[in-house]
N, C-alpha and C positions, 0 to 999 in steps of 0.2 A: 731653867732650861740649866744656866751655867753661872750664875753670880759672879762669875767673874771681873777681872778689870778688863775695857777695854778701852783706850785711847786712839780717838779724834784730831787730827789738824787737819784749818780746814776746813769745819763743820758748814758750816754755812753756807761752803760751795755745791754743788750737786751732786759731785765724789761722797763725799762725805757727810754732807746729809739722809740720802739716801742707806750709808752706812750706818750710820746712830739710829736713822728710825729701825730698821732691820733688828738690828742686833740689840735694841733695847725692847723691843715687841718679845725676842725671845730670850731674853734674862738675861744679856751681861747688861753691866751695870758700866758707860759708858760714862768717861770721863773727856770732852766736849771741848776744845780748845778754837773758841774767836777771836778775831783778831778787836782791837781794839777803835781800830776806823773802819765802821762800821757806816756801808753805805743804809739808804732805808730801805730796801729789799732786803739785803741781809737781815736787818735788823731782825722785819717782820719771820724770815726765817732763824734765827737764833731763841724771839719771842715766842715761837711756835714750839723748838726742842725745848727749850726751859721749860715749858706747858707737861709737859711728856714727863712718862713716869720710867726712874730708870737713868735716868741723864743731869748730865752738871754740867754744864758749866763755867769750862777757865776762859776768865778775857788778861786778854795782855799781849803784849809785843811778843815772837819770838828771837829778835834782837835780846831778848832777857836771859840768860845762861839759868839761870836760878829760877824761877819762871819757867822751864823746859824740865828741869834738875826736876820737880814737882808735877808736874806733868806724869812725868812715870813713874813715880814712888810710888810703893806701893801694886805695881797694876801686871798684868802680863804678857796682850796684847797690845796691837798698835794698826790702827789701815793711818798712813802719813801720804798727802799731796801735797807738796810743796805751793806755790805760786809767790812772784815777784815784789813776796813783802821788802822790797830793801836787798842784799847779797843774797838771792837762792841756797847758793850752795853753801857757802859761811851757815847757811840757819840749816840746811838740809843734811849736814857733816854734823857740826849740836845734836841734835834732833839723836842721829841717826850714835853717836855717844855715849848721851843722857840716855837712851833708851838700852845699847847695853851695855853700861855700869847699875841700868838699875835690874839687869838681869830681863827682861823681855825675852819670854819665847819664842813668837811667830810677828815678826814685822812684818805688813804690808807694804810700799812702795808702790804710787799712782810713778809708775816712770811713762822715759818713752823714747826711740827711737837716736841714733844723732845720726846720720842719709851721710854723713862725711865721711866717716869711719871705715866704710863699707870699701871705702880704695878703687869707684867706677865712678869719679869726678861731677857728686851729687854733690848739692852745695848742700851745709849744715842749717838746719830751723834752731834758732836761740834761742827759742824758747823751751824745745825740747830736749837742747843741749846739755844747758844747766841744768834736766834731771837726770841723764844718765851721766855724768860727770859725778852725782851722788850717786843714785845708782849702783857706778862703777866703786863709788867708796864704801858703802855699808856691802856688798863683797868683800872689800880690802878689812876691813878689818874681824871679817867672820860674826858680823849679828845673823843672825837664824829667819828669811826674808826672803817671800817672792814676790814677784816683779809682779803686778796688771799693766794692761800697755790699751786706754782706750780711743775705742774707735770713735766716728767720727759724732760727736752726738745728734738727734736726731735736736733737741732742743734749741737748739744756737739758730736754725727759722725762725728769721721774725720779718715779717714786709716793713720794719721803719727801717732810714738808709745803712743801715750798721755792712759795712762790707766784710763779704765773701759769701753770708748766707744770707743775700736777704731777696727777701720773696715781694719781689716788684705784685706791689697793685694797682695793675695797669688799670686807664680809662671805662677798659668798657667790661671791669668784673678779672678778667682772667689774669691768672698770677705770670710772670717770668720770672729765670732766676738763670742770672750772666756770671759764671766763674771761669776757672782756667782748666778745669780736668776736664781727659776726653770724656767725649759723651758715652763714651759706648762699653769704657773701664769701669768694670767693677772694683766701689770705692765699700769699707768698711764703716756699717753707721750702730749706733748703739746709743738707746734711750737712758740718756746717765741718770735720770730721777727712777723712775723704776728698776732699774735687771744692774744697777752697783750690787747696790747694798745686798740682795739675795746669790749673790754671784761671790760678796767676798764673806759674807757671813758664811757660805759654804767652801770655801779657803778652806777658815781656818777651824771650821768640826773639819775640812779633814785632815787637818794639824800641820805641823812644817815636816814631820820628815814625807811625806808625799810630793809634795811643795816646795822644801828649803830646795834655792834657789835659781829656781820655775822663775822663767817669762810669758805669759801668758795675755792673752793677744782676746781683748774683751769686747765685743763686738756678735750679732746679731747676726745684721745681714748681712750680707756681699749686693749690695743695687747699686748700676751705672745712676752718673746724674737725667738720664730720660726715663728711668725707669722710677727713682722719686718723683719726676715732676709724674707720672702717670697716678703712682700711689697720691700724691693730689689733687690730681686731676676728680679719681673716685673717689677719693671721700669728701672732697668738701665742692663735689656736682660744675666744679668753673675747670674751664683749660687752662691749662699749666704749662708751658713752653722752655725746654732750657737752653739755652746759647752759651756756647765757648767764648769767652772773650776775655779783657783784663781784671785783675779788678778795681774795682770801680771805690776810694776812696772822696765821701761826700758828706765828712763828718770830721769830729778835729780827734784824731787818736793822738794814746801815747807815743815816742819815738820807737818804743822799744816793738813796740805789737807792727810798726808802719816795716820797718825790717824784718819781723817774720813772716809778712804779710808779702812782701818782695822779694824774701827767701821760698815761702811756700810758692810760689806764682810761679817762680826757675824749674822747682824740685818734680811739683806736681803736675804743674804745663807744661814747659819747654823737657822735662826729662824722661817723664810719665813713670818717675820713681813709683812702686809698691808700697803704702802707704807703710805701711811697717816694716821695710825694708825685705830682703829676698828669701829673710830663710824665719817669716813667722807665719802665723795661715790662721785664720778665721773662715766659720766658727763653730767649729767640733770639739772646742774645752773651753768656749762657752758656756754650750748645750748642753757641755756634760757637767757643769755646772746649777746647771738652770734653765728652764728647760719654759716658765711665766714668762716669755722678755713681748713689751711692747714693740711691735713692726713698724712700720713708716705711717704704711698707711692709715691704723688704727691712730697713730699718734696726730697725724696730721688730724683726724675725724674727732676722734676728741679730745688734743689735749693744744695743741697750735691755737684753735680759735676764744678757747680762756685763755689761752700768753696773749695772745694778743689785743684781746677787754685787757687785762691787767694793764697792759702797757697802754692804756686808751683809745683803742682801736675798734672802731662801732662797724668795718665792714660788714663782718657775719652778720648784721638785724638785720 
């Protein structure tokens, strides 16, 4: 289709891997960055991508400015999803500077809102605020860019005791999800592995003239927590109940993530703030990019049991 070089950062993450698979399949030459600090799971993703046609892995630290410069050399387009591998703002700025110097024609950055900037007394989510800071820098330097704001991943759910999205398996075989969200307030949902890739490739196809400077709410369903549990119940043929309550932290987590969860509980629990802020709506633009999305019920039926099995769980047998 294209033969053009597409740079992807954080390629072993759900967003980046989805974009890499789809872009390579339609003919992009994907230059895929992976960190040298791969977990066992990420290593499996890197191995899978390495074996795919049209994907070349580039391994190294994003704090290495020479590596960043090489990453963009000769490339035309980029999909960048920074995460906390050190100073995320500094890394985000270095990537943007290198992309501009290399003449990148369309830079798609996975950003998130800073709710503290809306002037409504809402707290800032620290792991989102850094992305918004990088987005503002990208705008300031005049890089031709589009910004995707992703909804809540369907793929976050697990019966393991991780905070916020634990779909707890009870002794009677039913599931229970406890979170601070209002039970009847819709939230935006996204199957990141299935749907980010097709949407981003369509943005690239449409081109920067259509999407320059634009923020896109990338979510395909608006479901309340009760509707999410109803979808799980239908899919798994087991009762599933939602309980509004505080976030339970039962495993060791990084201090930065703990701060994120504390702010999230205040933002969406106490203030019931809109997920993307007051000015962005889903799912109209996302559906205009890609209509073949995987909804929550299909995810719960077809994918959730497989992910659970990969985590060593056996309740589905």
